[in-house]
MIFIZA-872682 format. One record per residue: residue in three letters; x, z, y of N, C-alpha, C in turn; residue number from 1. Coordinates in nm, 2 decimals. Atoms other than C-alpha are relative to their C-alpha. Layout:
residues N
<node><rest>ALA</rest><n_xx>X</n_xx><n_zz>Z</n_zz><n_yy>Y</n_yy><ca_xx>X</ca_xx><ca_zz>Z</ca_zz><ca_yy>Y</ca_yy><c_xx>X</c_xx><c_zz>Z</c_zz><c_yy>Y</c_yy><nr>NUM</nr></node>
...
//
This chain:
residues 71
<node><rest>MET</rest><n_xx>-0.08</n_xx><n_zz>-0.04</n_zz><n_yy>0.11</n_yy><ca_xx>-3.03</ca_xx><ca_zz>3.08</ca_zz><ca_yy>7.36</ca_yy><c_xx>0.13</c_xx><c_zz>-0.09</c_zz><c_yy>0.00</c_yy><nr>1</nr></node>
<node><rest>PHE</rest><n_xx>-0.13</n_xx><n_zz>0.07</n_zz><n_yy>0.00</n_yy><ca_xx>-2.66</ca_xx><ca_zz>2.99</ca_zz><ca_yy>7.35</ca_yy><c_xx>0.06</c_xx><c_zz>0.00</c_zz><c_yy>-0.14</c_yy><nr>2</nr></node>
<node><rest>ALA</rest><n_xx>-0.07</n_xx><n_zz>0.01</n_zz><n_yy>0.13</n_yy><ca_xx>-2.47</ca_xx><ca_zz>2.86</ca_zz><ca_yy>7.05</ca_yy><c_xx>0.14</c_xx><c_zz>0.05</c_zz><c_yy>0.02</c_yy><nr>3</nr></node>
<node><rest>LEU</rest><n_xx>-0.14</n_xx><n_zz>-0.04</n_zz><n_yy>-0.01</n_yy><ca_xx>-2.14</ca_xx><ca_zz>3.03</ca_zz><ca_yy>6.99</ca_yy><c_xx>0.09</c_xx><c_zz>-0.11</c_zz><c_yy>-0.06</c_yy><nr>4</nr></node>
<node><rest>ALA</rest><n_xx>-0.09</n_xx><n_zz>0.10</n_zz><n_yy>0.06</n_yy><ca_xx>-1.85</ca_xx><ca_zz>2.79</ca_zz><ca_yy>6.94</ca_yy><c_xx>0.09</c_xx><c_zz>0.07</c_zz><c_yy>-0.10</c_yy><nr>5</nr></node>
<node><rest>CYS</rest><n_xx>-0.08</n_xx><n_zz>-0.06</n_zz><n_yy>0.10</n_yy><ca_xx>-1.67</ca_xx><ca_zz>2.86</ca_zz><ca_yy>6.62</ca_yy><c_xx>0.13</c_xx><c_zz>-0.08</c_zz><c_yy>-0.02</c_yy><nr>6</nr></node>
<node><rest>THR</rest><n_xx>-0.12</n_xx><n_zz>0.06</n_zz><n_yy>0.02</n_yy><ca_xx>-1.31</ca_xx><ca_zz>2.78</ca_zz><ca_yy>6.55</ca_yy><c_xx>0.01</c_xx><c_zz>-0.05</c_zz><c_yy>-0.14</c_yy><nr>7</nr></node>
<node><rest>PRO</rest><n_xx>0.00</n_xx><n_zz>0.05</n_zz><n_yy>0.14</n_yy><ca_xx>-1.27</ca_xx><ca_zz>2.56</ca_zz><ca_yy>6.24</ca_yy><c_xx>0.13</c_xx><c_zz>0.06</c_zz><c_yy>-0.06</c_yy><nr>8</nr></node>
<node><rest>ARG</rest><n_xx>-0.11</n_xx><n_zz>-0.05</n_zz><n_yy>0.08</n_yy><ca_xx>-1.04</ca_xx><ca_zz>2.69</ca_zz><ca_yy>5.97</ca_yy><c_xx>0.11</c_xx><c_zz>-0.11</c_zz><c_yy>0.01</c_yy><nr>9</nr></node>
<node><rest>PHE</rest><n_xx>-0.11</n_xx><n_zz>0.09</n_zz><n_yy>-0.02</n_yy><ca_xx>-0.69</ca_xx><ca_zz>2.54</ca_zz><ca_yy>6.00</ca_yy><c_xx>0.00</c_xx><c_zz>-0.11</c_zz><c_yy>-0.11</c_yy><nr>10</nr></node>
<node><rest>SER</rest><n_xx>-0.01</n_xx><n_zz>0.11</n_zz><n_yy>0.11</n_yy><ca_xx>-0.71</ca_xx><ca_zz>2.36</ca_zz><ca_yy>5.66</ca_yy><c_xx>-0.11</c_xx><c_zz>-0.10</c_zz><c_yy>0.03</c_yy><nr>11</nr></node>
<node><rest>ARG</rest><n_xx>0.11</n_xx><n_zz>0.10</n_zz><n_yy>-0.03</n_yy><ca_xx>-1.04</ca_xx><ca_zz>2.20</ca_zz><ca_yy>5.77</ca_yy><c_xx>0.04</c_xx><c_zz>-0.09</c_zz><c_yy>0.11</c_yy><nr>12</nr></node>
<node><rest>TYR</rest><n_xx>-0.05</n_xx><n_zz>0.08</n_zz><n_yy>-0.11</n_yy><ca_xx>-0.88</ca_xx><ca_zz>2.09</ca_zz><ca_yy>6.09</ca_yy><c_xx>0.10</c_xx><c_zz>-0.11</c_zz><c_yy>-0.05</c_yy><nr>13</nr></node>
<node><rest>LEU</rest><n_xx>-0.09</n_xx><n_zz>0.10</n_zz><n_yy>0.06</n_yy><ca_xx>-0.60</ca_xx><ca_zz>1.92</ca_zz><ca_yy>5.89</ca_yy><c_xx>-0.07</c_xx><c_zz>-0.10</c_zz><c_yy>-0.08</c_yy><nr>14</nr></node>
<node><rest>ARG</rest><n_xx>0.07</n_xx><n_zz>0.10</n_zz><n_yy>0.09</n_yy><ca_xx>-0.84</ca_xx><ca_zz>1.76</ca_zz><ca_yy>5.64</ca_yy><c_xx>-0.08</c_xx><c_zz>-0.10</c_zz><c_yy>0.09</c_yy><nr>15</nr></node>
<node><rest>ASP</rest><n_xx>0.07</n_xx><n_zz>0.09</n_zz><n_yy>-0.09</n_yy><ca_xx>-1.05</ca_xx><ca_zz>1.62</ca_zz><ca_yy>5.93</ca_yy><c_xx>0.10</c_xx><c_zz>-0.10</c_zz><c_yy>0.07</c_yy><nr>16</nr></node>
<node><rest>ALA</rest><n_xx>-0.10</n_xx><n_zz>0.09</n_zz><n_yy>-0.06</n_yy><ca_xx>-0.73</ca_xx><ca_zz>1.48</ca_zz><ca_yy>6.09</ca_yy><c_xx>0.04</c_xx><c_zz>-0.10</c_zz><c_yy>-0.09</c_yy><nr>17</nr></node>
<node><rest>CYS</rest><n_xx>-0.04</n_xx><n_zz>0.10</n_zz><n_yy>0.11</n_yy><ca_xx>-0.64</ca_xx><ca_zz>1.31</ca_zz><ca_yy>5.76</ca_yy><c_xx>-0.11</c_xx><c_zz>-0.10</c_zz><c_yy>0.00</c_yy><nr>18</nr></node>
<node><rest>LEU</rest><n_xx>0.11</n_xx><n_zz>0.10</n_zz><n_yy>0.00</n_yy><ca_xx>-0.99</ca_xx><ca_zz>1.15</ca_zz><ca_yy>5.75</ca_yy><c_xx>0.00</c_xx><c_zz>-0.09</c_zz><c_yy>0.12</c_yy><nr>19</nr></node>
<node><rest>ASN</rest><n_xx>0.00</n_xx><n_zz>0.08</n_zz><n_yy>-0.13</n_yy><ca_xx>-0.97</ca_xx><ca_zz>1.04</ca_zz><ca_yy>6.11</ca_yy><c_xx>0.11</c_xx><c_zz>-0.11</c_zz><c_yy>0.00</c_yy><nr>20</nr></node>
<node><rest>ARG</rest><n_xx>-0.11</n_xx><n_zz>0.09</n_zz><n_yy>0.01</n_yy><ca_xx>-0.64</ca_xx><ca_zz>0.87</ca_zz><ca_yy>6.03</ca_yy><c_xx>-0.01</c_xx><c_zz>-0.09</c_zz><c_yy>-0.12</c_yy><nr>21</nr></node>
<node><rest>GLY</rest><n_xx>0.01</n_xx><n_zz>0.08</n_zz><n_yy>0.12</n_yy><ca_xx>-0.76</ca_xx><ca_zz>0.72</ca_zz><ca_yy>5.70</ca_yy><c_xx>0.10</c_xx><c_zz>0.03</c_zz><c_yy>-0.10</c_yy><nr>22</nr></node>
<node><rest>LEU</rest><n_xx>-0.10</n_xx><n_zz>-0.04</n_zz><n_yy>0.10</n_yy><ca_xx>-0.51</ca_xx><ca_zz>0.91</ca_zz><ca_yy>5.50</ca_yy><c_xx>-0.05</c_xx><c_zz>0.11</c_zz><c_yy>-0.09</c_yy><nr>23</nr></node>
<node><rest>SER</rest><n_xx>0.04</n_xx><n_zz>-0.10</n_zz><n_yy>0.09</n_yy><ca_xx>-0.55</ca_xx><ca_zz>1.12</ca_zz><ca_yy>5.19</ca_yy><c_xx>0.09</c_xx><c_zz>0.12</c_zz><c_yy>0.02</c_yy><nr>24</nr></node>
<node><rest>VAL</rest><n_xx>-0.09</n_xx><n_zz>-0.11</n_zz><n_yy>-0.01</n_yy><ca_xx>-0.41</ca_xx><ca_zz>1.47</ca_zz><ca_yy>5.17</ca_yy><c_xx>0.13</c_xx><c_zz>-0.02</c_zz><c_yy>-0.07</c_yy><nr>25</nr></node>
<node><rest>ALA</rest><n_xx>-0.12</n_xx><n_zz>0.03</n_zz><n_yy>0.07</n_yy><ca_xx>-0.17</ca_xx><ca_zz>1.35</ca_zz><ca_yy>4.91</ca_yy><c_xx>0.10</c_xx><c_zz>-0.10</c_zz><c_yy>0.08</c_yy><nr>26</nr></node>
<node><rest>GLU</rest><n_xx>-0.08</n_xx><n_zz>0.09</n_zz><n_yy>-0.08</n_yy><ca_xx>-0.05</ca_xx><ca_zz>1.07</ca_zz><ca_yy>5.14</ca_yy><c_xx>0.08</c_xx><c_zz>0.07</c_zz><c_yy>0.11</c_yy><nr>27</nr></node>
<node><rest>VAL</rest><n_xx>-0.06</n_xx><n_zz>-0.08</n_zz><n_yy>-0.11</n_yy><ca_xx>0.01</ca_xx><ca_zz>1.31</ca_zz><ca_yy>5.43</ca_yy><c_xx>0.11</c_xx><c_zz>0.09</c_zz><c_yy>-0.06</c_yy><nr>28</nr></node>
<node><rest>ALA</rest><n_xx>-0.10</n_xx><n_zz>-0.09</n_zz><n_yy>0.06</n_yy><ca_xx>0.19</ca_xx><ca_zz>1.56</ca_zz><ca_yy>5.20</ca_yy><c_xx>0.13</c_xx><c_zz>-0.08</c_zz><c_yy>-0.04</c_yy><nr>29</nr></node>
<node><rest>GLU</rest><n_xx>-0.12</n_xx><n_zz>0.08</n_zz><n_yy>0.03</n_yy><ca_xx>0.42</ca_xx><ca_zz>1.28</ca_zz><ca_yy>5.08</ca_yy><c_xx>0.08</c_xx><c_zz>-0.04</c_zz><c_yy>0.12</c_yy><nr>30</nr></node>
<node><rest>GLN</rest><n_xx>-0.07</n_xx><n_zz>0.04</n_zz><n_yy>-0.12</n_yy><ca_xx>0.50</ca_xx><ca_zz>1.16</ca_zz><ca_yy>5.43</ca_yy><c_xx>0.07</c_xx><c_zz>0.12</c_zz><c_yy>0.06</c_yy><nr>31</nr></node>
<node><rest>VAL</rest><n_xx>-0.06</n_xx><n_zz>-0.12</n_zz><n_yy>-0.07</n_yy><ca_xx>0.57</ca_xx><ca_zz>1.52</ca_zz><ca_yy>5.55</ca_yy><c_xx>0.11</c_xx><c_zz>0.06</c_zz><c_yy>-0.09</c_yy><nr>32</nr></node>
<node><rest>GLY</rest><n_xx>-0.10</n_xx><n_zz>-0.06</n_zz><n_yy>0.10</n_yy><ca_xx>0.76</ca_xx><ca_zz>1.61</ca_zz><ca_yy>5.23</ca_yy><c_xx>-0.03</c_xx><c_zz>0.14</c_zz><c_yy>-0.05</c_yy><nr>33</nr></node>
<node><rest>VAL</rest><n_xx>0.05</n_xx><n_zz>-0.14</n_zz><n_yy>0.04</n_yy><ca_xx>0.55</ca_xx><ca_zz>1.91</ca_zz><ca_yy>5.13</ca_yy><c_xx>-0.10</c_xx><c_zz>-0.02</c_zz><c_yy>-0.12</c_yy><nr>34</nr></node>
<node><rest>SER</rest><n_xx>0.10</n_xx><n_zz>0.01</n_zz><n_yy>0.10</n_yy><ca_xx>0.31</ca_xx><ca_zz>1.99</ca_zz><ca_yy>4.85</ca_yy><c_xx>-0.13</c_xx><c_zz>0.00</c_zz><c_yy>0.06</c_yy><nr>35</nr></node>
<node><rest>GLN</rest><n_xx>0.13</n_xx><n_zz>0.00</n_zz><n_yy>-0.05</n_yy><ca_xx>-0.06</ca_xx><ca_zz>1.97</ca_zz><ca_yy>4.89</ca_yy><c_xx>-0.05</c_xx><c_zz>0.14</c_zz><c_yy>0.03</c_yy><nr>36</nr></node>
<node><rest>ALA</rest><n_xx>0.04</n_xx><n_zz>-0.14</n_zz><n_yy>-0.02</n_yy><ca_xx>-0.07</ca_xx><ca_zz>2.35</ca_zz><ca_yy>4.92</ca_yy><c_xx>-0.03</c_xx><c_zz>0.03</c_zz><c_yy>0.14</c_yy><nr>37</nr></node>
<node><rest>TRP</rest><n_xx>0.04</n_xx><n_zz>-0.03</n_zz><n_yy>-0.14</n_yy><ca_xx>-0.09</ca_xx><ca_zz>2.33</ca_zz><ca_yy>5.30</ca_yy><c_xx>-0.14</c_xx><c_zz>-0.02</c_zz><c_yy>0.03</c_yy><nr>38</nr></node>
<node><rest>GLU</rest><n_xx>0.14</n_xx><n_zz>0.01</n_zz><n_yy>-0.02</n_yy><ca_xx>-0.45</ca_xx><ca_zz>2.24</ca_zz><ca_yy>5.25</ca_yy><c_xx>-0.08</c_xx><c_zz>0.13</c_zz><c_yy>-0.02</c_yy><nr>39</nr></node>
<node><rest>SER</rest><n_xx>0.07</n_xx><n_zz>-0.13</n_zz><n_yy>0.03</n_yy><ca_xx>-0.53</ca_xx><ca_zz>2.59</ca_zz><ca_yy>5.14</ca_yy><c_xx>-0.02</c_xx><c_zz>0.08</c_zz><c_yy>0.13</c_yy><nr>40</nr></node>
<node><rest>ASP</rest><n_xx>0.02</n_xx><n_zz>-0.09</n_zz><n_yy>-0.11</n_yy><ca_xx>-0.68</ca_xx><ca_zz>2.84</ca_zz><ca_yy>5.38</ca_yy><c_xx>0.09</c_xx><c_zz>0.12</c_zz><c_yy>0.01</c_yy><nr>41</nr></node>
<node><rest>HIS</rest><n_xx>-0.09</n_xx><n_zz>-0.11</n_zz><n_yy>0.00</n_yy><ca_xx>-0.42</ca_xx><ca_zz>3.09</ca_zz><ca_yy>5.28</ca_yy><c_xx>0.14</c_xx><c_zz>-0.03</c_zz><c_yy>0.02</c_yy><nr>42</nr></node>
<node><rest>CYS</rest><n_xx>-0.13</n_xx><n_zz>0.04</n_zz><n_yy>-0.02</n_yy><ca_xx>-0.12</ca_xx><ca_zz>2.89</ca_zz><ca_yy>5.36</ca_yy><c_xx>0.02</c_xx><c_zz>-0.05</c_zz><c_yy>0.14</c_yy><nr>43</nr></node>
<node><rest>ARG</rest><n_xx>-0.04</n_xx><n_zz>0.04</n_zz><n_yy>-0.13</n_yy><ca_xx>0.05</ca_xx><ca_zz>2.84</ca_zz><ca_yy>5.69</ca_yy><c_xx>0.13</c_xx><c_zz>-0.08</c_zz><c_yy>-0.01</c_yy><nr>44</nr></node>
<node><rest>PRO</rest><n_xx>-0.12</n_xx><n_zz>0.08</n_zz><n_yy>0.01</n_yy><ca_xx>0.31</ca_xx><ca_zz>2.56</ca_zz><ca_yy>5.73</ca_yy><c_xx>0.11</c_xx><c_zz>0.06</c_zz><c_yy>0.08</c_yy><nr>45</nr></node>
<node><rest>ARG</rest><n_xx>-0.11</n_xx><n_zz>-0.04</n_zz><n_yy>-0.08</n_yy><ca_xx>0.66</ca_xx><ca_zz>2.65</ca_zz><ca_yy>5.85</ca_yy><c_xx>0.01</c_xx><c_zz>-0.09</c_zz><c_yy>0.12</c_yy><nr>46</nr></node>
<node><rest>ALA</rest><n_xx>-0.01</n_xx><n_zz>0.07</n_zz><n_yy>-0.13</n_yy><ca_xx>0.75</ca_xx><ca_zz>2.53</ca_zz><ca_yy>6.20</ca_yy><c_xx>0.04</c_xx><c_zz>-0.14</c_zz><c_yy>-0.02</c_yy><nr>47</nr></node>
<node><rest>GLU</rest><n_xx>-0.04</n_xx><n_zz>0.14</n_zz><n_yy>0.01</n_yy><ca_xx>0.93</ca_xx><ca_zz>2.22</ca_zz><ca_yy>6.09</ca_yy><c_xx>-0.10</c_xx><c_zz>-0.09</c_zz><c_yy>-0.08</c_yy><nr>48</nr></node>
<node><rest>ASN</rest><n_xx>0.11</n_xx><n_zz>0.07</n_zz><n_yy>0.07</n_yy><ca_xx>0.65</ca_xx><ca_zz>2.12</ca_zz><ca_yy>5.85</ca_yy><c_xx>-0.12</c_xx><c_zz>-0.02</c_zz><c_yy>0.09</c_yy><nr>49</nr></node>
<node><rest>LEU</rest><n_xx>0.11</n_xx><n_zz>0.01</n_zz><n_yy>-0.09</n_yy><ca_xx>0.39</ca_xx><ca_zz>2.19</ca_zz><ca_yy>6.12</ca_yy><c_xx>0.03</c_xx><c_zz>-0.12</c_zz><c_yy>0.10</c_yy><nr>50</nr></node>
<node><rest>TRP</rest><n_xx>-0.04</n_xx><n_zz>0.10</n_zz><n_yy>-0.09</n_yy><ca_xx>0.58</ca_xx><ca_zz>1.96</ca_zz><ca_yy>6.36</ca_yy><c_xx>-0.02</c_xx><c_zz>-0.14</c_zz><c_yy>-0.07</c_yy><nr>51</nr></node>
<node><rest>ALA</rest><n_xx>0.01</n_xx><n_zz>0.12</n_zz><n_yy>0.07</n_yy><ca_xx>0.59</ca_xx><ca_zz>1.69</ca_zz><ca_yy>6.09</ca_yy><c_xx>-0.15</c_xx><c_zz>-0.04</c_zz><c_yy>-0.03</c_yy><nr>52</nr></node>
<node><rest>LEU</rest><n_xx>0.14</n_xx><n_zz>0.02</n_zz><n_yy>0.02</n_yy><ca_xx>0.22</ca_xx><ca_zz>1.73</ca_zz><ca_yy>6.02</ca_yy><c_xx>-0.06</c_xx><c_zz>-0.06</c_zz><c_yy>0.13</c_yy><nr>53</nr></node>
<node><rest>CYS</rest><n_xx>0.06</n_xx><n_zz>0.04</n_zz><n_yy>-0.13</n_yy><ca_xx>0.14</ca_xx><ca_zz>1.69</ca_zz><ca_yy>6.39</ca_yy><c_xx>0.05</c_xx><c_zz>-0.14</c_zz><c_yy>0.03</c_yy><nr>54</nr></node>
<node><rest>ARG</rest><n_xx>-0.05</n_xx><n_zz>0.14</n_zz><n_yy>-0.02</n_yy><ca_xx>0.36</ca_xx><ca_zz>1.38</ca_zz><ca_yy>6.41</ca_yy><c_xx>-0.07</c_xx><c_zz>-0.10</c_zz><c_yy>-0.09</c_yy><nr>55</nr></node>
<node><rest>THR</rest><n_xx>0.06</n_xx><n_zz>0.09</n_zz><n_yy>0.10</n_yy><ca_xx>0.21</ca_xx><ca_zz>1.22</ca_zz><ca_yy>6.10</ca_yy><c_xx>-0.15</c_xx><c_zz>-0.02</c_zz><c_yy>0.04</c_yy><nr>56</nr></node>
<node><rest>LEU</rest><n_xx>0.14</n_xx><n_zz>0.01</n_zz><n_yy>-0.03</n_yy><ca_xx>-0.15</ca_xx><ca_zz>1.30</ca_zz><ca_yy>6.20</ca_yy><c_xx>-0.03</c_xx><c_zz>-0.02</c_zz><c_yy>0.15</c_yy><nr>57</nr></node>
<node><rest>ARG</rest><n_xx>0.02</n_xx><n_zz>0.02</n_zz><n_yy>-0.15</n_yy><ca_xx>-0.10</ca_xx><ca_zz>1.25</ca_zz><ca_yy>6.58</ca_yy><c_xx>-0.08</c_xx><c_zz>0.11</c_zz><c_yy>0.06</c_yy><nr>58</nr></node>
<node><rest>LEU</rest><n_xx>0.07</n_xx><n_zz>-0.12</n_zz><n_yy>-0.05</n_yy><ca_xx>-0.21</ca_xx><ca_zz>1.60</ca_zz><ca_yy>6.66</ca_yy><c_xx>0.08</c_xx><c_zz>0.07</c_zz><c_yy>0.11</c_yy><nr>59</nr></node>
<node><rest>PRO</rest><n_xx>-0.08</n_xx><n_zz>-0.07</n_zz><n_yy>-0.10</n_yy><ca_xx>-0.12</ca_xx><ca_zz>1.80</ca_zz><ca_yy>6.97</ca_yy><c_xx>0.07</c_xx><c_zz>0.12</c_zz><c_yy>-0.06</c_yy><nr>60</nr></node>
<node><rest>VAL</rest><n_xx>-0.08</n_xx><n_zz>-0.11</n_zz><n_yy>0.06</n_yy><ca_xx>0.16</ca_xx><ca_zz>2.04</ca_zz><ca_yy>6.87</ca_yy><c_xx>-0.04</c_xx><c_zz>0.14</c_zz><c_yy>0.04</c_yy><nr>61</nr></node>
<node><rest>ARG</rest><n_xx>0.03</n_xx><n_zz>-0.13</n_zz><n_yy>-0.05</n_yy><ca_xx>0.08</ca_xx><ca_zz>2.33</ca_zz><ca_yy>7.09</ca_yy><c_xx>-0.14</c_xx><c_zz>0.05</c_zz><c_yy>-0.05</c_yy><nr>62</nr></node>
<node><rest>ALA</rest><n_xx>0.13</n_xx><n_zz>-0.05</n_zz><n_yy>0.05</n_yy><ca_xx>-0.29</ca_xx><ca_zz>2.35</ca_zz><ca_yy>7.00</ca_yy><c_xx>0.00</c_xx><c_zz>0.02</c_zz><c_yy>-0.15</c_yy><nr>63</nr></node>
<node><rest>THR</rest><n_xx>0.00</n_xx><n_zz>-0.02</n_zz><n_yy>0.15</n_yy><ca_xx>-0.22</ca_xx><ca_zz>2.30</ca_zz><ca_yy>6.63</ca_yy><c_xx>0.08</c_xx><c_zz>0.12</c_zz><c_yy>-0.03</c_yy><nr>64</nr></node>
<node><rest>ARG</rest><n_xx>-0.08</n_xx><n_zz>-0.12</n_zz><n_yy>0.02</n_yy><ca_xx>0.05</ca_xx><ca_zz>2.57</ca_zz><ca_yy>6.64</ca_yy><c_xx>-0.08</c_xx><c_zz>0.13</c_zz><c_yy>0.03</c_yy><nr>65</nr></node>
<node><rest>GLU</rest><n_xx>0.08</n_xx><n_zz>-0.11</n_zz><n_yy>-0.04</n_yy><ca_xx>-0.19</ca_xx><ca_zz>2.81</ca_zz><ca_yy>6.81</ca_yy><c_xx>-0.11</c_xx><c_zz>0.02</c_zz><c_yy>-0.11</c_yy><nr>66</nr></node>
<node><rest>MET</rest><n_xx>0.11</n_xx><n_zz>-0.01</n_zz><n_yy>0.10</n_yy><ca_xx>-0.47</ca_xx><ca_zz>2.73</ca_zz><ca_yy>6.56</ca_yy><c_xx>0.06</c_xx><c_zz>0.06</c_zz><c_yy>-0.13</c_yy><nr>67</nr></node>
<node><rest>ALA</rest><n_xx>-0.06</n_xx><n_zz>-0.06</n_zz><n_yy>0.12</n_yy><ca_xx>-0.23</ca_xx><ca_zz>2.80</ca_zz><ca_yy>6.27</ca_yy><c_xx>0.04</c_xx><c_zz>0.14</c_zz><c_yy>0.01</c_yy><nr>68</nr></node>
<node><rest>ALA</rest><n_xx>-0.03</n_xx><n_zz>-0.14</n_zz><n_yy>-0.02</n_yy><ca_xx>-0.12</ca_xx><ca_zz>3.13</ca_zz><ca_yy>6.42</ca_yy><c_xx>-0.12</c_xx><c_zz>0.09</c_zz><c_yy>0.00</c_yy><nr>69</nr></node>
<node><rest>ASN</rest><n_xx>0.13</n_xx><n_zz>-0.08</n_zz><n_yy>-0.01</n_yy><ca_xx>-0.48</ca_xx><ca_zz>3.24</ca_zz><ca_yy>6.47</ca_yy><c_xx>-0.08</c_xx><c_zz>0.00</c_zz><c_yy>-0.13</c_yy><nr>70</nr></node>
<node><rest>GLN</rest><n_xx>0.07</n_xx><n_zz>0.02</n_zz><n_yy>0.13</n_yy><ca_xx>-0.57</ca_xx><ca_zz>3.16</ca_zz><ca_yy>6.11</ca_yy><c_xx>-0.03</c_xx><c_zz>0.14</c_zz><c_yy>-0.06</c_yy><nr>71</nr></node>
//
């Protein structure tokens, strides 16, 4: 029996990245200059905000952008 790999929701991906960096959602939002609404499963960040999130959380831009697009 094979387990199917599931893609984590984008917001979960960002929350996990925050935890890995020891930052709260509020701290990241403040550093990026956005509200905490990016944490919602129904919200996709604009390109410049996505870039800032990747820089702040040290995430790969291409993979993060693809995950956001496939949400």
